[in-house]
All heavy atoms as atom14 arrays in JSON, in Angstrom:
{
  "sequence": "MSPDLLRLDLLVPALMYCALLWWVGRGLSWAAKLTTAVVTLGLIVLVVMVERARH",
  "atom14_mask": [
    [1, 1, 1, 1, 1, 1, 1, 1, 0, 0, 0, 0, 0, 0],
    [1, 1, 1, 1, 1, 1, 0, 0, 0, 0, 0, 0, 0, 0],
    [1, 1, 1, 1, 1, 1, 1, 0, 0, 0, 0, 0, 0, 0],
    [1, 1, 1, 1, 1, 1, 1, 1, 0, 0, 0, 0, 0, 0],
    [1, 1, 1, 1, 1, 1, 1, 1, 0, 0, 0, 0, 0, 0],
    [1, 1, 1, 1, 1, 1, 1, 1, 0, 0, 0, 0, 0, 0],
    [1, 1, 1, 1, 1, 1, 1, 1, 1, 1, 1, 0, 0, 0],
    [1, 1, 1, 1, 1, 1, 1, 1, 0, 0, 0, 0, 0, 0],
    [1, 1, 1, 1, 1, 1, 1, 1, 0, 0, 0, 0, 0, 0],
    [1, 1, 1, 1, 1, 1, 1, 1, 0, 0, 0, 0, 0, 0],
    [1, 1, 1, 1, 1, 1, 1, 1, 0, 0, 0, 0, 0, 0],
    [1, 1, 1, 1, 1, 1, 1, 0, 0, 0, 0, 0, 0, 0],
    [1, 1, 1, 1, 1, 1, 1, 0, 0, 0, 0, 0, 0, 0],
    [1, 1, 1, 1, 1, 0, 0, 0, 0, 0, 0, 0, 0, 0],
    [1, 1, 1, 1, 1, 1, 1, 1, 0, 0, 0, 0, 0, 0],
    [1, 1, 1, 1, 1, 1, 1, 1, 0, 0, 0, 0, 0, 0],
    [1, 1, 1, 1, 1, 1, 1, 1, 1, 1, 1, 1, 0, 0],
    [1, 1, 1, 1, 1, 1, 0, 0, 0, 0, 0, 0, 0, 0],
    [1, 1, 1, 1, 1, 0, 0, 0, 0, 0, 0, 0, 0, 0],
    [1, 1, 1, 1, 1, 1, 1, 1, 0, 0, 0, 0, 0, 0],
    [1, 1, 1, 1, 1, 1, 1, 1, 0, 0, 0, 0, 0, 0],
    [1, 1, 1, 1, 1, 1, 1, 1, 1, 1, 1, 1, 1, 1],
    [1, 1, 1, 1, 1, 1, 1, 1, 1, 1, 1, 1, 1, 1],
    [1, 1, 1, 1, 1, 1, 1, 0, 0, 0, 0, 0, 0, 0],
    [1, 1, 1, 1, 0, 0, 0, 0, 0, 0, 0, 0, 0, 0],
    [1, 1, 1, 1, 1, 1, 1, 1, 1, 1, 1, 0, 0, 0],
    [1, 1, 1, 1, 0, 0, 0, 0, 0, 0, 0, 0, 0, 0],
    [1, 1, 1, 1, 1, 1, 1, 1, 0, 0, 0, 0, 0, 0],
    [1, 1, 1, 1, 1, 1, 0, 0, 0, 0, 0, 0, 0, 0],
    [1, 1, 1, 1, 1, 1, 1, 1, 1, 1, 1, 1, 1, 1],
    [1, 1, 1, 1, 1, 0, 0, 0, 0, 0, 0, 0, 0, 0],
    [1, 1, 1, 1, 1, 0, 0, 0, 0, 0, 0, 0, 0, 0],
    [1, 1, 1, 1, 1, 1, 1, 1, 1, 0, 0, 0, 0, 0],
    [1, 1, 1, 1, 1, 1, 1, 1, 0, 0, 0, 0, 0, 0],
    [1, 1, 1, 1, 1, 1, 1, 0, 0, 0, 0, 0, 0, 0],
    [1, 1, 1, 1, 1, 1, 1, 0, 0, 0, 0, 0, 0, 0],
    [1, 1, 1, 1, 1, 0, 0, 0, 0, 0, 0, 0, 0, 0],
    [1, 1, 1, 1, 1, 1, 1, 0, 0, 0, 0, 0, 0, 0],
    [1, 1, 1, 1, 1, 1, 1, 0, 0, 0, 0, 0, 0, 0],
    [1, 1, 1, 1, 1, 1, 1, 0, 0, 0, 0, 0, 0, 0],
    [1, 1, 1, 1, 1, 1, 1, 1, 0, 0, 0, 0, 0, 0],
    [1, 1, 1, 1, 0, 0, 0, 0, 0, 0, 0, 0, 0, 0],
    [1, 1, 1, 1, 1, 1, 1, 1, 0, 0, 0, 0, 0, 0],
    [1, 1, 1, 1, 1, 1, 1, 1, 0, 0, 0, 0, 0, 0],
    [1, 1, 1, 1, 1, 1, 1, 0, 0, 0, 0, 0, 0, 0],
    [1, 1, 1, 1, 1, 1, 1, 1, 0, 0, 0, 0, 0, 0],
    [1, 1, 1, 1, 1, 1, 1, 0, 0, 0, 0, 0, 0, 0],
    [1, 1, 1, 1, 1, 1, 1, 0, 0, 0, 0, 0, 0, 0],
    [1, 1, 1, 1, 1, 1, 1, 1, 0, 0, 0, 0, 0, 0],
    [1, 1, 1, 1, 1, 1, 1, 0, 0, 0, 0, 0, 0, 0],
    [1, 1, 1, 1, 1, 1, 1, 1, 1, 0, 0, 0, 0, 0],
    [1, 1, 1, 1, 1, 1, 1, 1, 1, 1, 1, 0, 0, 0],
    [1, 1, 1, 1, 1, 0, 0, 0, 0, 0, 0, 0, 0, 0],
    [1, 1, 1, 1, 1, 1, 1, 1, 1, 1, 1, 0, 0, 0],
    [1, 1, 1, 1, 1, 1, 1, 1, 1, 1, 0, 0, 0, 0]
  ],
  "atom14_positions": [
    [[-14.78, 15.82, 31.41], [-14.95, 16.09, 29.95], [-14.41, 17.44, 29.7], [-14.73, 18.44, 30.42], [-16.44, 16.12, 29.66], [-16.75, 15.82, 28.3], [-18.63, 15.74, 28.03], [-18.59, 14.33, 27.15], [0.0, 0.0, 0.0], [0.0, 0.0, 0.0], [0.0, 0.0, 0.0], [0.0, 0.0, 0.0], [0.0, 0.0, 0.0], [0.0, 0.0, 0.0]],
    [[-13.63, 17.6, 28.7], [-12.97, 18.96, 28.42], [-14.0, 19.85, 27.76], [-15.05, 19.43, 27.16], [-11.79, 18.7, 27.46], [-12.24, 18.47, 26.22], [0.0, 0.0, 0.0], [0.0, 0.0, 0.0], [0.0, 0.0, 0.0], [0.0, 0.0, 0.0], [0.0, 0.0, 0.0], [0.0, 0.0, 0.0], [0.0, 0.0, 0.0], [0.0, 0.0, 0.0]],
    [[-13.83, 21.06, 27.87], [-14.86, 22.09, 27.32], [-14.92, 21.93, 25.84], [-16.05, 22.34, 25.29], [-14.28, 23.45, 27.73], [-13.3, 23.22, 28.72], [-12.84, 21.78, 28.57], [0.0, 0.0, 0.0], [0.0, 0.0, 0.0], [0.0, 0.0, 0.0], [0.0, 0.0, 0.0], [0.0, 0.0, 0.0], [0.0, 0.0, 0.0], [0.0, 0.0, 0.0]],
    [[-13.96, 21.51, 25.07], [-13.95, 21.47, 23.6], [-14.96, 20.33, 23.11], [-15.5, 20.38, 22.02], [-12.69, 21.15, 23.03], [-11.81, 22.55, 22.93], [-12.43, 23.54, 23.1], [-10.6, 22.45, 22.86], [0.0, 0.0, 0.0], [0.0, 0.0, 0.0], [0.0, 0.0, 0.0], [0.0, 0.0, 0.0], [0.0, 0.0, 0.0], [0.0, 0.0, 0.0]],
    [[-15.08, 19.26, 24.03], [-15.98, 18.18, 23.6], [-17.46, 18.61, 23.72], [-18.22, 17.81, 23.15], [-15.61, 16.93, 24.5], [-14.3, 16.31, 24.29], [-13.97, 15.07, 25.09], [-14.11, 15.86, 22.81], [0.0, 0.0, 0.0], [0.0, 0.0, 0.0], [0.0, 0.0, 0.0], [0.0, 0.0, 0.0], [0.0, 0.0, 0.0], [0.0, 0.0, 0.0]],
    [[-17.79, 19.5, 24.54], [-19.19, 19.79, 24.84], [-19.37, 21.28, 24.3], [-19.76, 22.05, 25.09], [-19.4, 19.61, 26.36], [-20.95, 19.73, 26.66], [-21.76, 18.76, 25.96], [-21.12, 19.72, 28.19], [0.0, 0.0, 0.0], [0.0, 0.0, 0.0], [0.0, 0.0, 0.0], [0.0, 0.0, 0.0], [0.0, 0.0, 0.0], [0.0, 0.0, 0.0]],
    [[-19.21, 21.5, 23.05], [-19.38, 22.73, 22.47], [-20.73, 22.85, 21.82], [-21.0, 22.21, 20.87], [-18.36, 23.18, 21.48], [-16.88, 23.19, 22.14], [-15.95, 24.06, 21.57], [-16.6, 25.25, 20.88], [-15.83, 26.03, 20.25], [-14.55, 25.82, 19.99], [-16.46, 27.0, 19.57], [0.0, 0.0, 0.0], [0.0, 0.0, 0.0], [0.0, 0.0, 0.0]],
    [[-21.67, 23.67, 22.41], [-23.03, 23.74, 21.82], [-23.08, 24.23, 20.46], [-24.0, 23.92, 19.58], [-23.87, 24.47, 22.74], [-24.19, 23.79, 24.13], [-25.07, 24.68, 24.99], [-24.8, 22.47, 23.94], [0.0, 0.0, 0.0], [0.0, 0.0, 0.0], [0.0, 0.0, 0.0], [0.0, 0.0, 0.0], [0.0, 0.0, 0.0], [0.0, 0.0, 0.0]],
    [[-22.06, 25.16, 20.08], [-22.15, 25.72, 18.79], [-21.81, 24.63, 17.74], [-22.03, 24.93, 16.48], [-21.25, 26.92, 18.63], [-19.78, 26.63, 18.98], [-19.49, 25.59, 19.66], [-18.9, 27.22, 18.4], [0.0, 0.0, 0.0], [0.0, 0.0, 0.0], [0.0, 0.0, 0.0], [0.0, 0.0, 0.0], [0.0, 0.0, 0.0], [0.0, 0.0, 0.0]],
    [[-21.31, 23.57, 18.06], [-21.0, 22.4, 17.18], [-22.07, 21.34, 17.27], [-22.43, 20.62, 16.41], [-19.56, 21.87, 17.39], [-18.56, 22.84, 17.01], [-17.15, 22.19, 17.29], [-18.47, 23.25, 15.58], [0.0, 0.0, 0.0], [0.0, 0.0, 0.0], [0.0, 0.0, 0.0], [0.0, 0.0, 0.0], [0.0, 0.0, 0.0], [0.0, 0.0, 0.0]],
    [[-22.48, 21.11, 18.56], [-23.36, 20.03, 18.85], [-24.85, 20.24, 18.39], [-25.36, 19.33, 17.75], [-23.35, 19.8, 20.32], [-24.15, 18.51, 20.86], [-23.51, 17.19, 20.27], [-24.19, 18.5, 22.41], [0.0, 0.0, 0.0], [0.0, 0.0, 0.0], [0.0, 0.0, 0.0], [0.0, 0.0, 0.0], [0.0, 0.0, 0.0], [0.0, 0.0, 0.0]],
    [[-25.26, 21.41, 18.54], [-26.64, 21.74, 18.15], [-26.88, 21.59, 16.58], [-27.77, 20.9, 16.18], [-27.13, 23.03, 18.68], [-28.4, 23.54, 18.12], [-27.14, 23.01, 20.24], [0.0, 0.0, 0.0], [0.0, 0.0, 0.0], [0.0, 0.0, 0.0], [0.0, 0.0, 0.0], [0.0, 0.0, 0.0], [0.0, 0.0, 0.0], [0.0, 0.0, 0.0]],
    [[-25.94, 22.22, 15.91], [-26.13, 22.02, 14.29], [-26.01, 20.58, 13.89], [-26.65, 20.24, 13.01], [-25.03, 22.97, 13.77], [-24.78, 23.96, 14.74], [-25.0, 23.23, 16.03], [0.0, 0.0, 0.0], [0.0, 0.0, 0.0], [0.0, 0.0, 0.0], [0.0, 0.0, 0.0], [0.0, 0.0, 0.0], [0.0, 0.0, 0.0], [0.0, 0.0, 0.0]],
    [[-25.16, 19.85, 14.62], [-24.92, 18.42, 14.15], [-26.29, 17.71, 14.48], [-26.67, 16.87, 13.58], [-23.82, 17.83, 14.9], [0.0, 0.0, 0.0], [0.0, 0.0, 0.0], [0.0, 0.0, 0.0], [0.0, 0.0, 0.0], [0.0, 0.0, 0.0], [0.0, 0.0, 0.0], [0.0, 0.0, 0.0], [0.0, 0.0, 0.0], [0.0, 0.0, 0.0]],
    [[-26.89, 17.94, 15.6], [-28.14, 17.34, 15.97], [-29.25, 17.75, 15.02], [-30.16, 16.89, 14.55], [-28.55, 17.53, 17.34], [-27.69, 16.9, 18.46], [-28.06, 17.37, 19.81], [-27.69, 15.35, 18.35], [0.0, 0.0, 0.0], [0.0, 0.0, 0.0], [0.0, 0.0, 0.0], [0.0, 0.0, 0.0], [0.0, 0.0, 0.0], [0.0, 0.0, 0.0]],
    [[-29.3, 18.99, 14.63], [-30.33, 19.48, 13.71], [-30.11, 18.87, 12.34], [-31.0, 18.58, 11.57], [-30.3, 21.09, 13.62], [-30.68, 21.67, 14.91], [-30.48, 23.46, 14.83], [-31.53, 23.92, 13.51], [0.0, 0.0, 0.0], [0.0, 0.0, 0.0], [0.0, 0.0, 0.0], [0.0, 0.0, 0.0], [0.0, 0.0, 0.0], [0.0, 0.0, 0.0]],
    [[-28.9, 18.76, 11.92], [-28.52, 18.06, 10.72], [-29.08, 16.62, 10.66], [-29.59, 16.23, 9.69], [-26.97, 18.18, 10.35], [-26.64, 17.12, 9.29], [-26.95, 17.45, 7.95], [-25.9, 15.96, 9.66], [-26.58, 16.57, 7.01], [-25.64, 15.02, 8.64], [-25.93, 15.3, 7.29], [-25.62, 14.39, 6.35], [0.0, 0.0, 0.0], [0.0, 0.0, 0.0]],
    [[-28.85, 15.91, 11.7], [-29.29, 14.59, 11.83], [-30.87, 14.46, 11.69], [-31.43, 13.64, 10.99], [-28.82, 13.76, 13.11], [-27.11, 13.57, 13.09], [0.0, 0.0, 0.0], [0.0, 0.0, 0.0], [0.0, 0.0, 0.0], [0.0, 0.0, 0.0], [0.0, 0.0, 0.0], [0.0, 0.0, 0.0], [0.0, 0.0, 0.0], [0.0, 0.0, 0.0]],
    [[-31.5, 15.41, 12.34], [-33.01, 15.45, 12.23], [-33.44, 15.76, 10.92], [-34.35, 15.13, 10.34], [-33.55, 16.43, 13.26], [0.0, 0.0, 0.0], [0.0, 0.0, 0.0], [0.0, 0.0, 0.0], [0.0, 0.0, 0.0], [0.0, 0.0, 0.0], [0.0, 0.0, 0.0], [0.0, 0.0, 0.0], [0.0, 0.0, 0.0], [0.0, 0.0, 0.0]],
    [[-32.76, 16.69, 10.22], [-33.18, 17.11, 8.85], [-32.85, 16.05, 7.92], [-33.67, 15.72, 6.99], [-32.38, 18.37, 8.42], [-32.71, 18.94, 7.1], [-34.2, 19.53, 7.05], [-31.83, 20.15, 6.85], [0.0, 0.0, 0.0], [0.0, 0.0, 0.0], [0.0, 0.0, 0.0], [0.0, 0.0, 0.0], [0.0, 0.0, 0.0], [0.0, 0.0, 0.0]],
    [[-31.71, 15.32, 7.95], [-31.47, 14.28, 7.13], [-32.42, 13.11, 7.25], [-32.89, 12.49, 6.26], [-29.96, 13.76, 7.45], [-29.55, 12.59, 6.51], [-29.44, 12.93, 5.13], [-28.19, 12.1, 7.02], [0.0, 0.0, 0.0], [0.0, 0.0, 0.0], [0.0, 0.0, 0.0], [0.0, 0.0, 0.0], [0.0, 0.0, 0.0], [0.0, 0.0, 0.0]],
    [[-32.81, 12.82, 8.54], [-33.95, 11.83, 8.72], [-35.2, 12.17, 8.08], [-35.88, 11.38, 7.39], [-34.13, 11.48, 10.16], [-35.29, 10.7, 10.44], [-35.29, 9.31, 10.42], [-36.64, 11.02, 10.82], [-36.58, 8.86, 10.65], [-37.41, 9.91, 10.96], [-37.21, 12.29, 11.01], [-38.78, 9.96, 11.29], [-38.59, 12.31, 11.3], [-39.3, 11.13, 11.47]],
    [[-35.67, 13.47, 8.22], [-36.89, 13.91, 7.69], [-36.77, 13.9, 6.19], [-37.72, 13.53, 5.49], [-37.19, 15.29, 8.25], [-38.48, 15.87, 7.81], [-39.73, 15.36, 8.2], [-38.68, 16.85, 6.82], [-40.68, 16.06, 7.65], [-40.21, 17.04, 6.69], [-38.01, 17.67, 6.0], [-40.72, 17.93, 5.87], [-38.52, 18.51, 5.16], [-39.92, 18.67, 5.03]],
    [[-35.82, 14.5, 5.5], [-35.66, 14.64, 4.08], [-35.47, 13.18, 3.5], [-36.04, 12.87, 2.41], [-34.59, 15.5, 3.68], [-34.19, 15.34, 2.24], [-34.91, 16.86, 4.08], [0.0, 0.0, 0.0], [0.0, 0.0, 0.0], [0.0, 0.0, 0.0], [0.0, 0.0, 0.0], [0.0, 0.0, 0.0], [0.0, 0.0, 0.0], [0.0, 0.0, 0.0]],
    [[-34.62, 12.32, 4.19], [-34.37, 11.01, 3.65], [-35.35, 9.81, 3.86], [-34.99, 8.76, 3.55], [0.0, 0.0, 0.0], [0.0, 0.0, 0.0], [0.0, 0.0, 0.0], [0.0, 0.0, 0.0], [0.0, 0.0, 0.0], [0.0, 0.0, 0.0], [0.0, 0.0, 0.0], [0.0, 0.0, 0.0], [0.0, 0.0, 0.0], [0.0, 0.0, 0.0]],
    [[-36.54, 10.24, 4.29], [-37.51, 9.16, 4.44], [-37.76, 8.3, 3.14], [-37.97, 7.04, 3.37], [-38.85, 9.73, 5.02], [-38.65, 10.19, 6.4], [-40.06, 10.69, 6.97], [-40.28, 11.87, 6.15], [-41.44, 12.49, 6.25], [-42.36, 12.1, 7.13], [-41.74, 13.61, 5.5], [0.0, 0.0, 0.0], [0.0, 0.0, 0.0], [0.0, 0.0, 0.0]],
    [[-37.74, 9.01, 2.03], [-37.99, 8.21, 0.75], [-36.77, 7.83, -0.03], [-36.76, 7.25, -1.04], [0.0, 0.0, 0.0], [0.0, 0.0, 0.0], [0.0, 0.0, 0.0], [0.0, 0.0, 0.0], [0.0, 0.0, 0.0], [0.0, 0.0, 0.0], [0.0, 0.0, 0.0], [0.0, 0.0, 0.0], [0.0, 0.0, 0.0], [0.0, 0.0, 0.0]],
    [[-35.64, 8.0, 0.61], [-34.37, 7.74, -0.05], [-33.87, 6.28, 0.33], [-34.14, 5.82, 1.34], [-33.33, 8.66, 0.38], [-33.42, 10.18, -0.08], [-32.29, 11.06, 0.32], [-33.5, 10.19, -1.61], [0.0, 0.0, 0.0], [0.0, 0.0, 0.0], [0.0, 0.0, 0.0], [0.0, 0.0, 0.0], [0.0, 0.0, 0.0], [0.0, 0.0, 0.0]],
    [[-33.11, 5.74, -0.61], [-32.51, 4.44, -0.2], [-31.4, 4.65, 0.75], [-30.92, 5.8, 1.04], [-31.93, 3.76, -1.44], [-30.84, 4.58, -2.04], [0.0, 0.0, 0.0], [0.0, 0.0, 0.0], [0.0, 0.0, 0.0], [0.0, 0.0, 0.0], [0.0, 0.0, 0.0], [0.0, 0.0, 0.0], [0.0, 0.0, 0.0], [0.0, 0.0, 0.0]],
    [[-30.85, 3.51, 1.38], [-29.75, 3.72, 2.3], [-28.63, 4.25, 1.69], [-27.77, 4.95, 2.28], [-29.58, 2.34, 2.97], [-30.52, 1.96, 4.05], [-31.62, 1.21, 3.96], [-30.68, 2.69, 5.36], [-32.34, 1.26, 5.18], [-31.75, 2.18, 6.17], [-29.94, 3.51, 6.07], [-32.08, 2.49, 7.3], [-30.29, 3.98, 7.3], [-31.31, 3.37, 8.01]],
    [[-28.24, 3.8, 0.41], [-26.99, 4.22, -0.24], [-27.12, 5.83, -0.49], [-26.11, 6.52, -0.34], [-26.8, 3.57, -1.51], [0.0, 0.0, 0.0], [0.0, 0.0, 0.0], [0.0, 0.0, 0.0], [0.0, 0.0, 0.0], [0.0, 0.0, 0.0], [0.0, 0.0, 0.0], [0.0, 0.0, 0.0], [0.0, 0.0, 0.0], [0.0, 0.0, 0.0]],
    [[-28.23, 6.28, -0.8], [-28.48, 7.7, -1.11], [-28.35, 8.56, 0.24], [-27.8, 9.59, 0.35], [-29.81, 8.04, -1.77], [0.0, 0.0, 0.0], [0.0, 0.0, 0.0], [0.0, 0.0, 0.0], [0.0, 0.0, 0.0], [0.0, 0.0, 0.0], [0.0, 0.0, 0.0], [0.0, 0.0, 0.0], [0.0, 0.0, 0.0], [0.0, 0.0, 0.0]],
    [[-28.87, 7.97, 1.35], [-28.83, 8.51, 2.74], [-27.4, 8.68, 3.18], [-26.84, 9.65, 3.66], [-29.63, 7.8, 3.72], [-31.15, 7.92, 3.52], [-31.81, 7.09, 4.68], [-33.18, 7.09, 4.5], [-33.9, 6.26, 5.53], [0.0, 0.0, 0.0], [0.0, 0.0, 0.0], [0.0, 0.0, 0.0], [0.0, 0.0, 0.0], [0.0, 0.0, 0.0]],
    [[-26.55, 7.52, 2.92], [-25.19, 7.53, 3.33], [-24.39, 8.51, 2.56], [-23.55, 9.17, 3.08], [-24.71, 5.98, 3.25], [-23.23, 5.89, 3.7], [-23.04, 6.19, 5.19], [-22.83, 4.45, 3.41], [0.0, 0.0, 0.0], [0.0, 0.0, 0.0], [0.0, 0.0, 0.0], [0.0, 0.0, 0.0], [0.0, 0.0, 0.0], [0.0, 0.0, 0.0]],
    [[-24.7, 8.53, 1.16], [-23.92, 9.4, 0.45], [-24.16, 10.88, 0.79], [-23.22, 11.75, 0.92], [-24.24, 9.24, -1.12], [-24.05, 7.89, -1.46], [-23.54, 10.11, -1.98], [0.0, 0.0, 0.0], [0.0, 0.0, 0.0], [0.0, 0.0, 0.0], [0.0, 0.0, 0.0], [0.0, 0.0, 0.0], [0.0, 0.0, 0.0], [0.0, 0.0, 0.0]],
    [[-25.46, 11.19, 1.02], [-25.83, 12.59, 1.52], [-25.17, 12.92, 2.71], [-24.6, 14.06, 2.91], [-27.35, 12.65, 1.5], [-27.94, 12.24, 0.46], [-27.76, 14.04, 1.95], [0.0, 0.0, 0.0], [0.0, 0.0, 0.0], [0.0, 0.0, 0.0], [0.0, 0.0, 0.0], [0.0, 0.0, 0.0], [0.0, 0.0, 0.0], [0.0, 0.0, 0.0]],
    [[-25.21, 11.96, 3.75], [-24.47, 12.27, 5.0], [-22.96, 12.53, 4.92], [-22.47, 13.38, 5.48], [-24.79, 11.03, 5.94], [0.0, 0.0, 0.0], [0.0, 0.0, 0.0], [0.0, 0.0, 0.0], [0.0, 0.0, 0.0], [0.0, 0.0, 0.0], [0.0, 0.0, 0.0], [0.0, 0.0, 0.0], [0.0, 0.0, 0.0], [0.0, 0.0, 0.0]],
    [[-22.38, 11.6, 4.12], [-20.87, 11.78, 4.03], [-20.53, 13.17, 3.24], [-19.65, 13.79, 3.75], [-20.31, 10.59, 3.09], [-18.85, 10.8, 2.76], [-20.43, 9.33, 4.03], [0.0, 0.0, 0.0], [0.0, 0.0, 0.0], [0.0, 0.0, 0.0], [0.0, 0.0, 0.0], [0.0, 0.0, 0.0], [0.0, 0.0, 0.0], [0.0, 0.0, 0.0]],
    [[-21.24, 13.42, 2.22], [-20.97, 14.72, 1.5], [-21.17, 15.98, 2.44], [-20.4, 16.8, 2.54], [-21.82, 14.88, 0.21], [-21.79, 16.2, -0.39], [-21.35, 13.82, -0.79], [0.0, 0.0, 0.0], [0.0, 0.0, 0.0], [0.0, 0.0, 0.0], [0.0, 0.0, 0.0], [0.0, 0.0, 0.0], [0.0, 0.0, 0.0], [0.0, 0.0, 0.0]],
    [[-22.27, 15.86, 3.18], [-22.62, 17.09, 3.85], [-21.68, 17.14, 5.19], [-21.28, 18.26, 5.44], [-24.13, 16.96, 4.49], [-24.9, 16.77, 3.36], [-24.54, 18.1, 5.29], [0.0, 0.0, 0.0], [0.0, 0.0, 0.0], [0.0, 0.0, 0.0], [0.0, 0.0, 0.0], [0.0, 0.0, 0.0], [0.0, 0.0, 0.0], [0.0, 0.0, 0.0]],
    [[-21.38, 16.1, 5.77], [-20.4, 16.09, 6.88], [-19.14, 16.6, 6.35], [-18.32, 17.24, 7.07], [-20.36, 14.8, 7.66], [-21.63, 14.54, 8.37], [-21.56, 13.03, 9.04], [-21.85, 15.51, 9.52], [0.0, 0.0, 0.0], [0.0, 0.0, 0.0], [0.0, 0.0, 0.0], [0.0, 0.0, 0.0], [0.0, 0.0, 0.0], [0.0, 0.0, 0.0]],
    [[-18.72, 16.12, 5.2], [-17.41, 16.58, 4.61], [-17.35, 18.04, 4.4], [-16.41, 18.69, 4.72], [0.0, 0.0, 0.0], [0.0, 0.0, 0.0], [0.0, 0.0, 0.0], [0.0, 0.0, 0.0], [0.0, 0.0, 0.0], [0.0, 0.0, 0.0], [0.0, 0.0, 0.0], [0.0, 0.0, 0.0], [0.0, 0.0, 0.0], [0.0, 0.0, 0.0]],
    [[-18.51, 18.6, 3.92], [-18.54, 20.13, 3.73], [-18.51, 20.79, 5.05], [-17.76, 21.91, 5.32], [-19.84, 20.43, 3.08], [-19.9, 20.11, 1.59], [-21.3, 20.39, 1.05], [-18.86, 20.97, 0.74], [0.0, 0.0, 0.0], [0.0, 0.0, 0.0], [0.0, 0.0, 0.0], [0.0, 0.0, 0.0], [0.0, 0.0, 0.0], [0.0, 0.0, 0.0]],
    [[-19.13, 20.22, 6.19], [-19.02, 20.89, 7.5], [-17.67, 20.85, 8.04], [-17.18, 21.8, 8.55], [-20.02, 19.99, 8.41], [-21.48, 20.36, 8.02], [-19.76, 20.47, 9.87], [-22.46, 19.47, 8.75], [0.0, 0.0, 0.0], [0.0, 0.0, 0.0], [0.0, 0.0, 0.0], [0.0, 0.0, 0.0], [0.0, 0.0, 0.0], [0.0, 0.0, 0.0]],
    [[-16.92, 19.7, 7.83], [-15.62, 19.63, 8.32], [-14.75, 20.76, 7.57], [-13.89, 21.3, 8.12], [-14.97, 18.26, 8.12], [-13.48, 18.17, 8.3], [-15.68, 17.24, 9.02], [0.0, 0.0, 0.0], [0.0, 0.0, 0.0], [0.0, 0.0, 0.0], [0.0, 0.0, 0.0], [0.0, 0.0, 0.0], [0.0, 0.0, 0.0], [0.0, 0.0, 0.0]],
    [[-14.98, 20.79, 6.26], [-14.18, 21.75, 5.54], [-14.27, 23.19, 5.91], [-13.42, 23.95, 6.04], [-14.64, 21.65, 3.92], [-13.8, 22.53, 2.93], [-12.32, 22.27, 2.96], [-14.47, 22.48, 1.67], [0.0, 0.0, 0.0], [0.0, 0.0, 0.0], [0.0, 0.0, 0.0], [0.0, 0.0, 0.0], [0.0, 0.0, 0.0], [0.0, 0.0, 0.0]],
    [[-15.63, 23.56, 6.21], [-15.93, 24.85, 6.66], [-15.3, 25.2, 8.03], [-14.81, 26.21, 8.35], [-17.5, 25.15, 6.73], [-17.88, 26.36, 7.45], [-18.16, 25.2, 5.34], [0.0, 0.0, 0.0], [0.0, 0.0, 0.0], [0.0, 0.0, 0.0], [0.0, 0.0, 0.0], [0.0, 0.0, 0.0], [0.0, 0.0, 0.0], [0.0, 0.0, 0.0]],
    [[-15.35, 24.17, 9.0], [-14.84, 24.34, 10.27], [-13.28, 24.47, 10.07], [-12.74, 25.3, 10.85], [-15.16, 23.15, 11.17], [-14.36, 23.16, 12.52], [-16.73, 23.17, 11.55], [0.0, 0.0, 0.0], [0.0, 0.0, 0.0], [0.0, 0.0, 0.0], [0.0, 0.0, 0.0], [0.0, 0.0, 0.0], [0.0, 0.0, 0.0], [0.0, 0.0, 0.0]],
    [[-12.69, 23.76, 9.28], [-11.18, 23.82, 9.11], [-10.81, 25.1, 8.56], [-9.84, 25.8, 9.07], [-10.67, 22.73, 8.14], [-10.65, 21.37, 8.79], [-10.28, 20.02, 7.71], [-8.68, 20.6, 7.15], [0.0, 0.0, 0.0], [0.0, 0.0, 0.0], [0.0, 0.0, 0.0], [0.0, 0.0, 0.0], [0.0, 0.0, 0.0], [0.0, 0.0, 0.0]],
    [[-11.52, 25.73, 7.68], [-11.22, 26.97, 7.07], [-11.43, 28.13, 8.0], [-10.66, 29.09, 8.19], [-12.18, 27.32, 5.76], [-12.03, 28.81, 5.33], [-11.7, 26.38, 4.65], [0.0, 0.0, 0.0], [0.0, 0.0, 0.0], [0.0, 0.0, 0.0], [0.0, 0.0, 0.0], [0.0, 0.0, 0.0], [0.0, 0.0, 0.0], [0.0, 0.0, 0.0]],
    [[-12.49, 27.98, 8.82], [-12.79, 28.96, 9.94], [-11.68, 28.93, 10.91], [-11.26, 30.07, 11.53], [-14.18, 28.59, 10.58], [-14.59, 29.49, 11.68], [-14.86, 30.97, 11.13], [-15.28, 31.13, 9.94], [-14.88, 31.86, 11.88], [0.0, 0.0, 0.0], [0.0, 0.0, 0.0], [0.0, 0.0, 0.0], [0.0, 0.0, 0.0], [0.0, 0.0, 0.0]],
    [[-11.32, 27.79, 11.36], [-10.16, 27.7, 12.4], [-8.8, 28.31, 11.82], [-8.01, 28.76, 12.56], [-10.11, 26.37, 12.98], [-11.24, 25.99, 13.81], [-11.07, 24.51, 14.45], [-12.31, 24.32, 15.12], [-12.33, 23.89, 16.4], [-11.29, 23.68, 17.01], [-13.56, 23.59, 16.98], [0.0, 0.0, 0.0], [0.0, 0.0, 0.0], [0.0, 0.0, 0.0]],
    [[-8.58, 28.03, 10.55], [-7.36, 28.51, 9.89], [-7.27, 29.99, 9.89], [-6.17, 30.56, 9.96], [-7.23, 27.9, 8.51], [0.0, 0.0, 0.0], [0.0, 0.0, 0.0], [0.0, 0.0, 0.0], [0.0, 0.0, 0.0], [0.0, 0.0, 0.0], [0.0, 0.0, 0.0], [0.0, 0.0, 0.0], [0.0, 0.0, 0.0], [0.0, 0.0, 0.0]],
    [[-8.47, 30.69, 9.83], [-8.36, 32.19, 9.81], [-8.01, 32.71, 11.16], [-7.54, 33.82, 11.15], [-9.66, 32.69, 9.44], [-10.21, 32.46, 8.08], [-11.51, 33.18, 7.76], [-11.68, 33.02, 6.43], [-12.75, 33.62, 5.8], [-13.66, 34.3, 6.66], [-12.91, 33.54, 4.47], [0.0, 0.0, 0.0], [0.0, 0.0, 0.0], [0.0, 0.0, 0.0]],
    [[-8.17, 32.04, 12.31], [-7.83, 32.61, 13.47], [-6.57, 32.08, 13.98], [-5.75, 31.77, 14.32], [-8.87, 32.12, 14.6], [-10.18, 32.85, 14.27], [-11.16, 32.17, 13.56], [-10.77, 34.01, 14.64], [-12.2, 32.98, 13.47], [-12.07, 34.12, 14.04], [0.0, 0.0, 0.0], [0.0, 0.0, 0.0], [0.0, 0.0, 0.0], [0.0, 0.0, 0.0]]
  ]
}
């Protein structure tokens, strides 16, 4: 496994996000949960791309 695939600075926030989404989304419908997940993950990807473009 390459070192880039096991980066804790990316893995830990992703796991925390999944736990938070589960906790907050207990009362949401599946469509609302899916929409929330897609929007948030899109924002995370955008931030990572901007951060990597700076270096």
